[in-house]
Structure formats: C-alpha cells, structure tokens
C-alpha positions as CSV (number, residue, x, y, z in Angstrom):
1,M,20.1,10.2,5.3
2,T,21.7,9.3,2.4
3,S,19.1,7.9,-0.9
4,T,18.9,5.6,-3.1
5,K,17.5,6.4,-6.1
6,I,15.1,4.2,-8.4
7,D,13.0,5.6,-11.1
8,Y,9.3,4.1,-10.8
9,I,8.4,3.0,-14.4
10,G,4.5,3.6,-13.6
11,D,1.6,5.8,-13.9
12,E,-0.8,3.8,-12.9
13,L,-0.7,6.3,-9.5
14,T,-2.1,9.4,-11.9
15,L,-5.1,7.3,-13.0
16,F,-5.6,5.8,-9.7
17,A,-5.3,9.2,-7.5
18,A,-9.1,10.1,-8.0
19,A,-10.6,6.8,-6.5
20,T,-12.7,8.1,-4.0
21,N,-14.3,5.6,-2.9
22,W,-11.6,2.6,-3.4
23,K,-9.6,5.0,-0.5
24,A,-12.5,5.6,1.9
25,Y,-13.0,2.0,2.2
26,M,-9.1,0.9,2.5
27,R,-9.4,3.9,5.5
28,A,-12.3,2.3,6.7
29,A,-10.5,-1.4,6.8
30,L,-6.8,-0.3,7.8
31,G,-7.2,3.2,10.2
32,S,-7.3,1.9,13.7
33,D,-4.0,-0.3,13.2
34,I,-2.2,3.1,12.1
35,V,-1.1,4.4,15.1
36,G,2.0,6.7,16.3
37,D,4.4,7.8,14.8
38,V,4.3,6.1,10.9
39,A,6.9,5.2,8.2
40,E,4.5,5.5,4.7
41,V,7.2,3.0,2.5
42,G,6.5,3.8,-1.3
43,A,4.4,7.2,-0.6
44,G,4.2,8.2,-4.4
45,L,2.2,11.1,-5.2
46,G,1.3,11.6,-1.6
47,A,-2.7,10.5,-2.4
48,T,-2.5,7.5,0.5
49,S,-1.1,9.8,3.1
50,R,-4.3,12.7,2.1
51,S,-6.6,9.4,2.8
52,L,-5.3,8.4,5.5
53,G,-4.5,11.7,6.7
54,G,-5.7,12.3,10.5
55,L,-6.4,9.4,11.9
56,A,-6.6,9.6,15.4
57,G,-3.5,8.5,17.3
58,V,-1.4,9.0,14.5
59,T,1.7,11.2,16.1
60,G,3.7,11.9,13.3
61,W,4.2,10.6,9.5
62,T,6.8,10.6,7.6
63,C,6.9,9.3,3.5
64,I,9.4,7.4,2.6
65,E,9.6,7.5,-1.8
66,P,12.8,5.9,-4.0
67,D,11.9,7.4,-6.8
68,P,13.9,11.4,-7.0
69,T,11.1,12.8,-9.5
70,M,8.0,12.2,-7.2
71,A,10.2,12.7,-3.4
72,H,10.5,15.7,-4.9
73,G,7.3,16.3,-5.6
74,L,6.3,14.6,-2.4
75,A,7.7,17.3,-0.2
76,Q,5.9,19.8,-1.6
77,E,2.6,18.3,-1.4
78,V,2.8,17.1,2.2
79,G,4.5,20.6,2.8
80,A,1.3,22.6,2.4
81,T,-0.8,19.6,4.4
82,K,-2.2,20.6,6.8
83,F,-3.2,17.5,9.6
84,A,-3.1,17.9,13.3
85,Y,0.8,16.3,13.6
86,P,3.7,16.6,11.6
87,I,4.2,15.1,8.5
88,T,8.0,14.7,5.9
89,A,8.9,13.1,3.1
90,L,12.2,11.8,2.3
91,A,13.8,10.5,-1.0
92,G,15.1,7.2,-0.9
93,T,14.1,3.8,0.4
94,L,13.9,2.2,4.6
95,S,17.9,1.6,4.0
96,D,18.5,4.6,4.1
97,L,17.0,6.4,7.0
98,E,19.7,7.5,10.1
99,P,20.3,3.7,11.9
100,F,18.4,5.1,14.6
101,A,15.7,6.2,13.2
102,A,12.1,3.5,14.4
103,F,8.5,3.4,13.9
104,D,5.4,2.2,15.9
105,T,3.8,1.8,12.0
106,I,5.4,0.9,8.5
107,I,2.8,0.8,5.5
108,Y,3.0,-0.5,2.6
109,I,0.2,0.4,0.1
110,D,0.2,-1.2,-3.0
111,V,4.2,-1.7,-2.5
112,L,5.5,-4.3,-1.4
113,E,4.4,-5.6,-5.0
114,H,7.4,-3.7,-6.6
115,I,10.2,-5.2,-4.2
116,E,12.2,-7.9,-6.0
117,D,13.3,-8.5,-2.8
118,D,10.8,-8.3,-0.8
119,H,11.7,-11.3,1.9
120,A,14.5,-8.0,3.0
121,E,12.9,-5.3,3.0
122,M,10.4,-6.5,5.5
123,A,13.5,-7.9,7.3
124,E,14.7,-4.1,7.2
125,A,10.6,-3.3,8.2
126,S,10.8,-5.6,11.4
127,R,13.9,-3.7,12.4
128,R,13.0,-0.4,11.6
129,L,9.4,-1.5,14.3
130,R,9.5,-0.5,18.4
131,A,8.9,-3.4,20.4
132,G,4.5,-3.3,20.2
133,G,4.5,-1.2,16.7
134,K,2.8,-3.0,13.3
135,I,3.1,-3.4,9.7
136,V,0.5,-3.0,7.6
137,V,0.4,-4.2,4.1
138,L,-2.0,-4.2,1.1
139,C,-0.9,-5.9,-2.4
140,P,-2.6,-6.9,-5.4
141,A,-4.1,-10.2,-4.9
142,W,-3.4,-13.9,-6.8
143,Q,-0.5,-14.4,-9.0
144,F,-3.7,-16.0,-12.0
145,L,-4.4,-12.5,-12.1
146,Y,-1.1,-11.2,-12.8
147,S,-1.9,-9.8,-16.5
148,P,-0.2,-7.2,-19.0
149,F,-1.2,-4.2,-16.6
150,D,0.5,-5.8,-13.4
151,K,4.2,-6.2,-16.1
152,A,3.4,-2.6,-17.3
153,V,4.2,-1.5,-13.7
154,G,6.3,-2.7,-12.6
155,H,4.9,-5.7,-10.2
156,F,6.9,-9.1,-10.1
157,R,4.3,-10.3,-8.0
158,R,0.4,-11.0,-6.6
159,H,0.0,-12.5,-3.4
160,T,-1.8,-14.4,-1.7
161,K,-2.2,-14.2,2.6
162,A,-0.3,-17.1,2.1
163,S,2.6,-15.6,0.0
164,L,2.9,-12.7,1.8
165,R,3.1,-14.9,5.2
166,R,6.6,-16.7,3.5
167,V,7.4,-12.6,3.1
168,A,7.1,-12.4,7.0
169,A,10.6,-11.9,9.3
170,L,10.6,-14.6,12.0
171,N,10.4,-11.9,14.8
172,L,6.5,-10.9,13.5
173,V,3.5,-12.0,15.1
174,E,0.5,-12.2,13.1
175,V,-2.6,-10.3,14.2
176,D,-5.2,-9.6,11.0
177,A,-5.2,-11.4,6.7
178,F,-8.0,-10.7,5.0
179,Y,-9.1,-9.8,0.8
180,L,-11.1,-6.9,0.1
181,D,-12.7,-6.1,-3.3
182,S,-14.3,-9.0,-3.9
183,I,-16.4,-7.1,-6.8
184,G,-13.3,-5.0,-8.4
185,M,-12.1,-9.0,-8.7
186,M,-14.1,-9.9,-11.1
187,A,-12.9,-7.2,-13.1
188,S,-9.6,-8.3,-12.9
189,V,-10.3,-11.6,-14.2
190,V,-11.8,-10.0,-16.9
191,N,-9.6,-8.6,-17.7
192,K,-6.9,-11.0,-17.3
193,V,-8.6,-13.1,-19.7
194,V,-11.0,-11.6,-22.0
195,L,-9.4,-7.5,-22.1
196,R,-5.5,-8.6,-21.4
197,Q,-5.2,-4.3,-21.0
198,S,-2.2,-3.4,-19.7
199,M,-3.7,-0.3,-18.7
200,P,-6.8,0.7,-17.7
201,T,-8.5,3.0,-19.1
202,S,-10.0,6.7,-17.0
203,A,-13.2,5.4,-17.5
204,Q,-12.8,2.1,-16.1
205,V,-11.1,2.6,-12.6
206,R,-14.4,5.6,-12.7
207,L,-16.7,2.7,-12.9
208,W,-14.8,0.7,-10.5
209,D,-14.3,2.9,-7.8
210,K,-17.9,4.2,-7.9
211,A,-19.7,1.6,-8.7
212,M,-17.6,-1.3,-8.4
213,V,-16.4,-0.6,-4.6
214,P,-19.9,-0.3,-2.9
215,L,-21.2,-3.1,-4.2
216,S,-17.4,-4.7,-2.6
217,R,-18.6,-4.0,0.8
218,F,-21.7,-4.9,1.2
219,A,-19.8,-7.9,-0.2
220,D,-17.0,-9.0,1.9
221,C,-18.8,-8.3,4.3
222,V,-21.0,-11.3,3.3
223,I,-18.1,-13.6,2.6
224,L,-16.3,-12.4,5.3
225,R,-13.5,-11.0,3.5
226,S,-12.3,-14.2,2.7
227,F,-11.5,-13.6,-1.2
228,G,-10.7,-10.3,-3.3
229,K,-8.5,-8.0,-5.5
230,S,-6.1,-7.0,-2.9
231,V,-4.8,-8.5,0.5
232,I,-3.9,-7.3,3.3
233,L,-1.8,-8.4,6.7
234,V,-0.9,-6.9,9.6
235,W,1.9,-8.1,12.0
236,T,2.9,-7.2,15.2
237,K,6.7,-7.3,16.9
238,P,6.2,-8.6,20.0
C-alpha cells in the first residue's frame, strides 16, 4: 500500500471524543448493518472504531486514515485494543490499498463531507465492496445549516437524503435512509443564526451529548426519523 498524504485541518475529533451518548445512539442505529470484514474510512483518532467495537458479526476491522500524524497515533491506539477480531490501521485512502483489497462493509462516519470529490470516493468504495456488502454513510445534514464551524473543520458541504443519493455509484441499491438527532438540529440552528461559532465549547458539547441526545432518541422515533442533525444512508451491492 502506498500512502496519499492528507493533513487534517480540523480539531473537532478531540472535542467530540467524549460524546458517549451520541456514540451509543449511533451504534444502536447502525450496528446491524456493519458485519464481516469492515473498512472504516477516515478513522481519525479511533473513537468510532472503539464505539462500534465488538459488534456481532464483524470478523475484521481496517482503519484507514489519510492524515499521517493521526494514522501513526491510530496504529498505536488500535494495537492496544482487545476485540474478538483483528483490527489494523493504515495510512492513506481507499485508492491506496492493494488492487485486490475488498470488504463486506465500508463505513464513512462524519467523513464524506471532508472529501471534495465525493462522487469519485463513492465509486472507489463501490469497487472495493464485495457482492452483498454494504456502504454506510453518516454526514452532517442540511446545507442551510452550513456554518463557520463547518468551514473551520474542513467540510465541503452538508447533505440531505436526496443529495447523498446523487453521490452514490450507479451499481448500488439503497436499503435505508433516515435522519438522527432532531433536538441537536435545533442547537445547530441556534449556532447558525445566533452564535455563529467556528467551534463549540467543551461545555456545549457536554450539554448536547448529556441532555439533547437522550431527548433525540425519543423524539426521533416520534417523528419517524424525518429530520435531524445527521443524515444516514445505507446501500448494498447486488
């Protein structure tokens, strides 16, 4: 594998690392779609790898991180992690992998919005996906909420279900599409209209995770996951 060097410009990974309620909610929402040999694109500091760790049906986990500094720390982090399946860390992108490398599940958790040519990325993900496998994407939702925070952490865009559908490779079939965190979306509206912050404070992140996310778990069910701060799409490869 050769390495494509990408320096990550955001520092929100550290800020959101302790958002335990959100990670538990995400695990509950996505866990059943993540099985077999998994590739996590843009693994960052390993927070998603840890929060989704131990899922039933997972047989291997490959963390792929383009930022060389993060990839080095990630390799040390996952090397000390004890799961029932092997977990490895690689510096680079999907296109840097050996030509024969393929996976049963490929996940992008708050990552695709950082990739300028997301159409090419999804085409590469489809090529790396085994027949019957799934691609799982979670992104910040609603372009009208694009804020100084998004710009500060290197987001090219926010998505809706419709815009994510336009990004998917033609050979993929959609199996699920929904939104999460309807209460958190209200906080995003406040930041967009009133606060205009380029980065939330740690106290604001704690408030969101401890108070808003539990409310969202209830409210999202009531509104049938019809809107929220994050959008999720899942595709399969026939």
